[in-house]
N, C-alpha and C positions, 0 to 999 in steps of 0.2 A: 120469317117475319122481319128480321133485321135487313134483309135485302130490299124489302119494301120501303124502308126508310130512305132509300136513295131516291125514291120518287117524291118530288116536292109536294104534290097534292095529298098523298097518303101521310107523309111526315107532318104536314101542317094540320091535317085532320086529327092525327094522334096527339099532337101537342095541344090542340084546342080541347080535346077530350080530357087529357090529363090535367090541364089547368082548371077544369071545373070540378075535379074530384077533391073533396075535403077529407083529410085524414087527421084525426086528433082534434083537440079542443083549443089549442093555443095556450093552455094552462101549464103551469110549472109548479114544482115543489122541490125544496132543498131542505135537507136535514143535516145538521152538524152535531157530532158527538165528540166529547173530549174526556180524557181521563188523566188526572194529575198524578204525579209521582206518589202522592199520599193516598191514592186510591179513590179520591173524590171524583165523581163523574158529573157531567152536565150535557144536556142535549137541548137544542133549540131548532126551530124550523120556520121557514118563510114560504108562503105560496101565494099565487095570484095568476093573473092573465097578462100576457105581454112581456115576453122575456127581454125585449129591447128596453121597454119602460123600466123594468126592475133593475136591469144592468145600469142604466143611466142614473136611477135614483141612488143605488148603492155606491156607485163611483162618485157621484156628486157629494153625497153625505160623507164619504170617507175623505175626499179631498178637502171639504170644508172643515172636517174635524182635524185633519192634519195641519191645515193652515192656521186654525185658531188655537191649536194646542199650546199650552204654556211651557211645554218641555223644550229644553235647548236642542238645537240640531244635533242629532247623533243617530247611531244605529239602534233601533228599538223594535220590539215586536208590536204589531199593529194594535193589539189589545192594551198595550201600555200607554197609548197615545190618547185614548178616549174611553169612556165608560160604555161597555157593550150594551147594557140595559137601556141607557139613554139613546144609543144608536138605533136599537130595535124600535123604541118608542117613536123616534123620528121617522123611521122607515114606514111604520104603520100609518103615519099621517099622510102617506103618499099612495094609498090604494094597495098596499101590500098587507096580507094577512100574516101576522107575526105571532108565534108562540115562543116566548123567551125561555120557556122551560123552567125547571126547578133544579138547583144543584142537589146532588145526592151524596151523602157520606157513605163510606165503604161499610159493608155489612161486618158486624163483629161477632 
């Protein structure tokens, strides 16, 4: 089969065929889980369609949050620079489905 790809007509036909095949839906889902030193846990998720769109929205919102943060310039963790709940609410305004989750205390 690979030898046949050296023939331009066969290669072009195969490329044309493969470009018509659709695999997947273009959707995405991301879930983040965290556990604090005190045992508290939190999970949240975001899903939608258009990975490029989602990447652009998150990058834009993060950059805007950093730019408008009242904190002095220093080395910080990203979650110290803005409220994650507000960030997720703003992301949801841009066609992203957001589940901000609920913090959970450790079992006693």
